[in-house]
C-alpha positions in Angstrom: -21.9 79.8 -4.7 -22.1 76.5 -2.7 -25.9 76.9 -1.9 -27.2 76.6 -5.3 -25.0 73.6 -5.7 -26.2 72.0 -2.4 -29.9 72.6 -3.5 -29.4 70.9 -7.0 -27.4 68.2 -5.2 -30.4 67.4 -2.9 -32.8 67.4 -5.8 -31.1 64.6 -7.9 -30.0 62.4 -5.1 -31.6 59.3 -4.5 -33.6 59.1 -1.0 -30.8 57.2 0.7 -28.1 59.1 -1.0 -25.9 61.6 0.4 -23.2 64.2 -0.6 -19.9 65.3 0.7 -18.2 68.9 0.2 -14.8 69.1 1.2 -14.1 72.7 2.3 -11.5 74.7 4.1 -12.1 78.1 5.9 -9.7 80.9 4.9 -8.5 84.0 6.2 -9.4 87.5 5.6 -5.7 88.3 6.3 -3.2 87.2 8.6 -4.8 86.8 12.0 -8.4 87.2 11.2 -10.6 84.3 9.7 -13.6 84.5 7.4 -16.8 82.9 9.0 -18.4 81.7 5.6 -17.9 78.1 6.4 -19.6 77.9 9.7 -22.2 80.0 8.3 -22.7 77.6 5.3 -22.6 74.5 7.8 -25.3 76.3 10.0 -27.3 76.9 6.9 -27.3 73.3 5.6 -28.1 72.2 8.9 -31.4 74.4 8.9 -32.2 73.8 5.2 -31.5 70.1 4.9 -29.2 67.8 7.3 -25.9 67.3 8.1 -25.4 63.8 9.0 -22.2 64.0 11.1 -19.3 66.4 11.4 -16.2 65.0 9.8 -12.9 66.4 9.2 -10.0 65.8 7.1 -6.5 66.3 8.6 -3.7 66.8 6.1 -0.8 65.2 8.0 1.7 66.5 5.3 0.9 70.2 5.8 3.9 72.4 5.3 4.6 75.5 7.2 3.5 78.5 5.3 4.0 82.5 5.7 1.0 82.2 8.2 3.5 80.0 10.7 6.2 82.5 10.8 7.6 83.5 14.2 6.2 86.9 14.0 2.7 85.8 13.3 2.7 82.9 15.7 -0.3 80.9 14.1 -1.0 77.2 13.5 -0.5 75.5 10.5 -3.9 75.1 8.5 -4.2 71.6 8.4 -7.8 70.6 8.5 -10.6 70.8 6.2 -14.4 70.0 6.8 -16.1 67.1 5.2 -19.5 68.7 5.3 -21.7 65.4 4.9 -25.2 66.0 3.9 -28.2 63.7 3.6 -31.1 62.3 5.2 -30.6 60.9 8.8 -31.2 57.1 7.3 -28.8 57.8 4.3 -26.8 54.9 3.2 -23.4 54.3 4.7 -21.2 50.9 4.9 -19.3 51.0 8.1 -17.8 47.6 7.4 -16.2 49.2 4.1 -14.2 51.6 6.2 -13.2 50.0 9.4 -9.4 50.5 10.7 -7.2 47.6 11.8 -6.4 47.8 15.5 -3.2 49.8 16.1 -0.1 47.9 17.3 0.1 50.0 20.4 -3.4 49.2 21.4 -2.9 45.4 21.1 0.4 45.6 22.8 -1.1 47.4 25.8 -4.1 44.9 26.1 -1.4 42.1 25.8 0.6 43.6 28.6 -2.4 43.9 30.8 -3.2 40.2 30.4 0.3 39.3 31.2 0.3 41.1 34.3 -2.8 39.4 35.4 -5.3 42.1 35.1 -7.6 40.5 32.7 -10.2 40.9 31.6 -10.0 44.9 32.2 -7.5 47.4 31.3 -7.3 51.1 31.7 -7.1 53.3 28.8 -4.9 56.7 28.6 -8.3 58.7 29.0 -8.6 56.8 32.5 -11.7 54.9 31.5 -11.6 51.0 32.1 -12.4 48.7 29.1 -13.4 45.0 29.4 -10.7 43.3 27.3 -12.9 40.2 26.5 -15.7 42.4 25.3 -13.5 44.7 23.1 -11.8 41.7 21.6 -15.3 40.1 20.9 -16.7 43.3 19.2 -13.5 43.7 17.0 -13.8 40.2 15.8 -17.5 40.7 15.0 -17.3 43.9 13.3 -14.1 43.1 11.4 -12.2 46.1 12.5 -12.0 49.4 14.4 -14.6 52.1 13.9 -12.7 55.1 12.6 -12.7 58.6 14.2 -14.4 61.6 12.7 -10.9 63.2 12.1 -9.4 61.3 9.1 -5.5 61.7 9.1 -4.6 61.4 5.3 -1.7 63.2 3.9 -2.3 65.2 0.5 1.0 64.2 -0.8 -0.6 60.8 -1.6 -2.4 62.2 -4.5 -0.4 62.3 -7.6 -2.5 64.7 -9.5 -1.0 68.1 -10.6 -4.4 69.8 -9.8 -3.5 72.6 -7.1 -6.9 71.9 -5.4 -6.8 68.1 -5.5 -8.1 65.8 -3.0 -6.1 62.8 -1.9 -7.0 59.5 -3.6 -7.1 57.6 -0.4 -9.6 60.5 1.3 -11.9 60.1 -1.9 -11.6 56.3 -1.7 -12.6 56.1 1.8 -15.8 58.3 1.3 -16.9 56.2 -1.8 -16.4 53.0 0.1 -18.5 54.5 2.9 -21.4 56.2 1.4 -21.7 54.7 -2.1 -23.4 51.3 -2.5 -22.0 48.6 -4.7 -22.7 49.5 -8.2 -23.9 53.1 -7.3 -23.3 56.4 -9.1 -20.7 58.8 -7.9 -21.0 62.6 -9.1 -18.5 65.3 -8.8 -19.4 68.8 -9.7 -15.9 70.0 -9.4 -14.0 67.2 -11.4 -10.7 68.9 -11.7 -8.1 66.3 -12.8 -10.6 63.5 -12.3 -9.5 61.8 -9.0 -13.2 61.1 -8.1 -13.7 59.4 -11.4 -10.6 57.0 -10.9 -11.7 56.2 -7.7 -15.4 55.4 -8.9 -14.1 53.1 -11.5 -11.8 51.4 -9.1 -14.9 50.7 -6.9 -16.9 49.5 -9.7 -19.1 52.6 -9.5 -20.7 54.7 -12.3 -19.4 58.3 -12.7 -20.7 61.6 -13.5 -18.0 64.4 -13.8 -18.7 68.1 -14.2 -15.9 70.8 -14.8 -16.7 74.5 -15.3 -13.2 75.5 -15.6 -11.4 73.0 -18.1 -8.4 75.4 -18.6 -4.8 74.5 -18.0 -5.2 71.0 -19.5 -6.9 69.6 -16.3 -9.9 68.4 -18.1 -7.9 66.4 -20.6 -6.0 64.9 -17.8 -9.2 63.9 -16.1 -10.2 62.1 -19.2 -6.9 60.4 -19.7 -6.9 59.2 -16.1 -10.4 57.9 -16.2 -9.9 56.2 -19.3 -6.9 54.5 -18.1 -8.8 53.4 -15.0 -11.5 52.0 -17.1 -9.0 49.9 -19.3 -7.3 48.7 -16.3 -10.5 47.6 -14.6 -11.5 45.8 -17.8 -8.4 43.6 -17.7 -8.5 40.2 -16.1 -7.6 40.2 -12.4 -4.7 38.3 -11.4 -4.9 36.0 -8.7 -2.9 36.4 -5.6 -2.4 34.0 -2.5 -5.0 35.9 -0.6 -7.5 35.0 -3.3 -7.0 31.3 -3.1 
């Protein structure tokens, strides 16, 4: 099913546009996986281009029947963000940088106080130049994120069973969609992607083949509410002054 979708997506994308399909491998039965996801990724690498391997880690994954003691299997907590596009596709690294962790800053400060400036040893055993690290951090405005995105699914308040967390959708929108660009969602569901697009001042095109169970109506209501909120005058805060 995914191959025709990918082919059509490639056809309509702008030259610098890219697409992300968030997919989870599933099992034939407990103890045996299907290999379709890896076959799909190999196919898109041959037929188009995978920009980078990126994974979403659902940090809120609960134990299931798969994790019962008699099976001894791990929780299924990651999904692949299959990122497709040309090698030079648009991406805004500055829009998705992370803040430096408190632990990292503390360890660097301890090293300086111990007279070990300007280098310190990371847990991996590599030596880092403190001055260079801080200079890079300031110039870039943050820390480059890992290709494993730790975002809990519980952060999405949508009732759709296959919903994607709001923060994950927002991260990808800020990363690969330019300001004022267009976001398209071929599997709109309850409209999370549309809400995020509106909040990031992007245009949105949503398609839903199975509008049953009220999800399509929910999507319309959520996106309309987001548009109405975006049209309201912004209230200034201390940070804006």
